[in-house]
C-alpha positions as CSV (number, residue, x, y, z in Angstrom):
1,M,-39.3,56.6,-12.4
2,S,-42.9,55.3,-12.4
3,Q,-44.4,53.1,-9.7
4,S,-45.2,49.5,-10.5
5,K,-48.8,48.9,-11.7
6,I,-48.8,45.4,-10.2
7,K,-50.4,45.4,-6.8
8,N,-48.6,43.7,-3.9
9,H,-51.2,41.6,-1.9
10,V,-48.7,39.8,0.3
11,T,-46.3,42.1,2.1
12,K,-49.0,43.7,4.4
13,K,-50.0,40.2,5.5
14,A,-46.4,39.1,6.3
15,R,-44.7,42.2,7.9
16,R,-42.7,40.2,10.4
17,I,-41.4,37.8,7.7
18,S,-40.7,40.7,5.3
19,G,-38.6,42.4,8.1
20,I,-36.1,39.6,8.3
21,L,-35.0,39.7,4.7
22,K,-32.6,42.6,5.3
23,G,-31.1,41.0,8.4
24,K,-30.8,37.5,7.0
25,Y,-30.1,38.0,3.3
26,G,-29.0,41.6,2.9
27,F,-31.9,42.9,0.8
28,S,-35.5,44.0,1.3
29,L,-38.7,43.9,-0.7
30,D,-38.2,47.6,-1.4
31,T,-34.9,46.7,-3.1
32,V,-36.8,44.2,-5.3
33,D,-39.5,46.7,-6.2
34,K,-36.8,49.3,-7.1
35,A,-35.0,46.8,-9.2
36,L,-38.3,45.9,-11.0
37,Q,-38.7,49.7,-11.7
38,G,-35.3,49.8,-13.3
39,D,-33.4,51.4,-10.4
40,R,-29.7,50.7,-11.3
41,T,-28.4,50.8,-7.8
42,A,-31.0,48.2,-6.7
43,L,-30.3,46.1,-9.7
44,K,-26.5,46.3,-9.0
45,T,-27.1,45.4,-5.3
46,L,-29.2,42.4,-6.1
47,G,-27.0,41.3,-9.0
48,E,-23.8,41.4,-6.8
49,S,-25.5,39.5,-4.0
50,A,-26.7,36.9,-6.6
51,R,-23.2,36.7,-8.1
52,Q,-21.7,36.0,-4.6
53,G,-24.5,33.5,-3.9
54,Q,-23.8,31.7,-7.1
55,Q,-20.1,31.6,-6.3
56,I,-20.8,30.2,-2.9
57,L,-23.0,27.5,-4.4
58,E,-20.3,26.5,-6.9
59,L,-17.2,26.7,-4.6
60,M,-18.5,25.9,-1.2
61,P,-19.0,22.2,-1.9
62,L,-15.4,22.0,-3.3
63,L,-14.0,23.9,-0.3
64,K,-16.0,21.7,2.1
65,D,-14.6,18.5,0.4
66,A,-11.1,19.9,0.5
67,C,-11.3,20.6,4.2
68,L,-12.8,17.2,5.0
69,T,-10.1,15.6,2.9
70,I,-7.4,17.4,4.9
71,Q,-9.1,16.2,8.1
72,K,-9.5,12.7,7.0
73,G,-5.9,12.6,5.6
74,T,-4.5,13.8,8.9
75,E,-6.6,11.2,10.7
76,E,-5.5,8.4,8.4
77,Y,-1.8,9.5,8.6
78,N,-1.7,9.4,12.4
79,K,-3.7,6.2,12.6
80,S,-1.3,4.6,10.2
81,I,1.7,5.7,12.2
82,A,0.1,4.2,15.3
83,D,-0.5,1.0,13.4
84,I,3.1,0.8,12.2
85,L,4.4,1.3,15.7
86,E,2.0,-1.2,17.1
87,G,2.9,-3.7,14.4
88,G,6.6,-3.3,15.1
89,A,6.0,-4.2,18.7
90,T,3.8,-7.1,17.8
91,S,6.3,-8.4,15.2
92,A,9.2,-8.2,17.7
93,I,7.2,-10.4,20.2
94,N,6.3,-12.8,17.3
95,I,9.9,-13.2,16.4
96,D,10.8,-14.2,19.9
97,K,7.9,-16.6,20.0
98,A,9.0,-18.1,16.7
99,R,12.5,-18.7,18.0
100,M,11.1,-20.5,21.1
101,K,8.7,-22.5,18.9
102,A,11.7,-23.7,16.8
103,I,13.3,-25.1,20.0
104,L,10.1,-26.9,20.9
105,A,9.6,-28.1,17.3
106,N,13.0,-29.7,17.4
107,Q,12.1,-31.6,20.5
108,K,8.7,-32.6,19.2
109,Y,10.1,-34.0,16.0
110,G,11.3,-37.1,17.6
111,H,7.9,-37.7,19.3
112,Q,6.0,-37.0,16.1
113,R,7.9,-39.6,14.1
114,K,6.5,-42.3,16.4
115,E,3.0,-40.8,16.3
116,L,3.0,-40.7,12.5
117,A,2.6,-44.4,12.0
118,A,-0.5,-44.5,14.3
119,E,-2.1,-41.5,12.6
120,F,-1.6,-42.9,9.1
121,A,-4.4,-45.4,9.1
122,T,-6.9,-42.9,10.5
123,A,-5.8,-40.2,8.0
124,K,-6.2,-42.6,5.1
125,T,-9.9,-43.2,6.0
126,A,-10.5,-39.5,6.6
127,E,-9.0,-38.6,3.2
128,T,-11.4,-40.9,1.4
129,T,-14.3,-39.2,3.1
130,R,-12.9,-35.8,2.3
131,H,-12.5,-36.6,-1.3
132,D,-16.1,-37.8,-1.7
133,Y,-17.3,-34.6,-0.1
134,A,-15.1,-32.5,-2.3
135,I,-16.4,-34.1,-5.5
136,N,-20.0,-33.5,-4.4
137,Y,-19.2,-30.0,-3.4
138,I,-17.5,-29.1,-6.7
139,Q,-20.4,-30.5,-8.7
140,L,-23.0,-28.6,-6.7
141,K,-21.0,-25.4,-6.9
142,A,-20.6,-25.7,-10.7
143,Y,-24.3,-26.2,-11.2
144,I,-25.2,-23.1,-9.0
145,D,-22.5,-21.0,-10.7
146,Q,-23.9,-21.8,-14.1
147,Y,-27.5,-21.1,-12.9
148,L,-26.4,-17.7,-11.4
149,Q,-24.4,-16.8,-14.5
150,T,-27.4,-17.5,-16.8
151,T,-29.7,-15.4,-14.6
152,D,-27.2,-12.5,-14.6
153,N,-26.7,-12.7,-18.4
154,N,-30.5,-12.7,-19.0
155,A,-30.8,-9.6,-16.7
156,K,-28.0,-7.8,-18.6
157,L,-29.7,-8.5,-21.9
158,L,-33.0,-7.2,-20.6
159,E,-31.3,-4.1,-19.3
160,Q,-29.8,-3.4,-22.8
161,T,-33.2,-4.1,-24.5
162,N,-34.9,-1.6,-22.2
163,R,-32.3,1.2,-22.6
164,P,-34.1,3.0,-25.4
165,E,-37.3,3.2,-23.3
166,F,-35.4,4.5,-20.2
167,K,-33.6,7.0,-22.5
168,Q,-37.0,8.1,-23.9
169,L,-38.4,8.6,-20.4
170,D,-35.4,10.9,-19.5
171,E,-35.8,12.8,-22.8
172,D,-39.5,13.3,-22.2
173,N,-38.8,14.8,-18.8
174,R,-36.1,17.0,-20.2
175,Y,-38.3,18.2,-23.1
176,N,-41.3,19.0,-20.8
177,S,-39.0,20.9,-18.5
178,A,-37.5,22.9,-21.4
179,V,-41.0,23.7,-22.7
180,A,-42.1,24.9,-19.2
181,K,-39.0,27.1,-18.8
182,H,-39.4,28.5,-22.4
183,L,-43.1,29.4,-21.7
184,I,-42.2,31.1,-18.4
185,Q,-39.4,33.1,-20.1
186,H,-41.2,34.1,-23.3
187,G,-44.9,34.1,-22.5
188,D,-47.0,34.9,-25.5
189,N,-43.8,35.1,-27.6
190,A,-43.0,31.5,-26.9
191,R,-42.0,29.2,-29.9
192,I,-42.3,25.6,-28.6
193,D,-41.8,24.4,-32.2
194,L,-38.1,25.6,-31.9
195,I,-37.4,23.2,-29.0
196,P,-36.0,19.9,-30.3
197,K,-37.2,16.6,-29.0
198,R,-35.3,13.4,-29.4
199,D,-37.4,10.3,-30.3
200,Y,-35.4,7.3,-29.2
201,V,-38.6,5.2,-29.3
202,P,-40.8,6.5,-32.1
203,Q,-44.4,6.0,-31.2
204,D,-45.4,4.9,-34.7
205,N,-42.7,2.2,-34.7
206,Q,-43.3,0.4,-31.4
207,N,-45.3,-2.5,-32.8
208,K,-43.4,-3.0,-36.1
209,D,-40.5,-5.2,-37.2
210,T,-38.5,-2.2,-38.5
211,G,-36.4,0.5,-37.0
212,I,-35.0,0.2,-33.5
213,W,-37.5,-2.4,-32.4
214,G,-36.9,-4.5,-35.4
215,A,-33.2,-4.5,-34.8
216,I,-33.7,-5.3,-31.1
217,N,-36.0,-8.2,-31.9
218,K,-33.5,-9.7,-34.3
219,F,-30.8,-9.6,-31.6
220,R,-33.2,-11.0,-29.0
221,A,-34.1,-13.9,-31.3
222,A,-30.4,-14.6,-32.0
223,L,-29.7,-14.7,-28.3
224,G,-32.6,-17.1,-27.6
225,F,-35.1,-14.7,-26.2
């Protein structure tokens, strides 16, 4: 097995840090060097550690969520039981109070019959005032509702109009990332021309009345934009 021809300029300058790899992560730089030289034992060791690490990355969030769900469920169950018991006690008291109120209401009925005539004149005036206020309130509310709805609708239409451009931004980022990864993986053998790129907003069509922009402009015109 030949030694690597690539010179390590870093390890000698970071001996303390290099020493913690074995204790913290279960591998050393020697293992990495052996793996680079084709040592099957080193490759197998790093591969198994990576497999376990990937499994942890995939499963641990699910396991964490499951445990937290169990904890929150237990908490909610016990809180709900406590609320039910508390509600039972409160309801029992309220029932007793309601019975007593019924006795008092029966007594008050006779008194209120006499008070009703005196209150009528005042109530009639108050109702007229209330009615005038209600009419004004309804008219104001209707105007504001219409204004807010129009604003919301205009915003939604603009969001739809801008969707192709937002989609293109996402696609540009994805394509650039794919190109970078392809170059790193294949080096001089890279074939960027094999990587597809989606053109949701063709550059040669942005200022014309055809294609996606032509269709969008027709819809905007029909909607009053």
